[in-house]
C-alpha positions in Angstrom: -2.9 -45.0 24.2 -4.3 -43.1 27.1 -1.9 -40.3 26.5 -2.8 -40.2 22.9 -6.6 -40.0 23.6 -6.1 -37.2 26.3 -3.9 -35.2 24.0 -6.4 -35.5 21.2 -9.2 -34.1 23.4 -6.9 -31.3 24.7 -5.8 -30.3 21.2 -9.1 -30.8 19.3 -12.2 -30.4 21.4 -10.9 -27.4 23.5 -8.8 -25.6 21.0 -11.5 -23.4 19.6 -11.5 -25.0 16.3 -14.7 -26.4 14.8 -15.3 -30.0 15.8 -16.4 -31.9 12.6 -18.2 -35.2 12.7 -14.9 -36.8 11.5 -13.0 -35.3 14.5 -15.7 -36.5 16.9 -15.6 -39.9 15.4 -11.9 -40.0 15.7 -12.1 -39.0 19.4 -14.7 -41.6 20.1 -12.5 -44.3 18.6 -9.5 -43.2 20.5 -11.4 -43.2 23.9 -12.8 -46.7 23.0 -9.3 -48.1 22.3 -7.9 -46.4 25.4 -10.5 -48.0 27.5 -10.1 -51.3 25.9 -6.3 -51.1 26.4 -6.2 -50.1 30.0 -9.7 -50.6 31.4 -12.4 -48.1 32.4 -11.1 -47.6 36.0 -7.6 -46.8 34.8 -8.9 -44.5 32.1 -10.8 -42.5 34.7 -8.2 -42.5 37.6 -4.9 -42.9 35.6 -1.8 -41.2 36.6 -1.6 -39.4 33.4 -2.2 -35.6 34.0 -5.7 -34.7 33.1 -6.2 -32.5 30.0 -6.0 -28.7 30.7 -9.8 -28.4 30.3 -10.4 -30.7 33.3 -10.8 -28.8 36.6 -8.4 -30.1 39.2 -9.6 -30.4 42.8 -7.9 -28.2 45.4 -5.7 -30.7 47.2 -4.4 -28.3 49.9 -4.5 -29.9 53.2 
């Protein structure tokens, strides 16, 4: 579920296409189900790679 929601964001909201109310509603529903499925903490810090639009911190040590 988390993978599906993140993929939806990556493909829909940041693809350059117009975001219709229907797409926004679908995205909202996917996130709600993902959070219900795995919990808010796991949604935020999951091991699933973040979508390409999320800036990654520099982890160089």
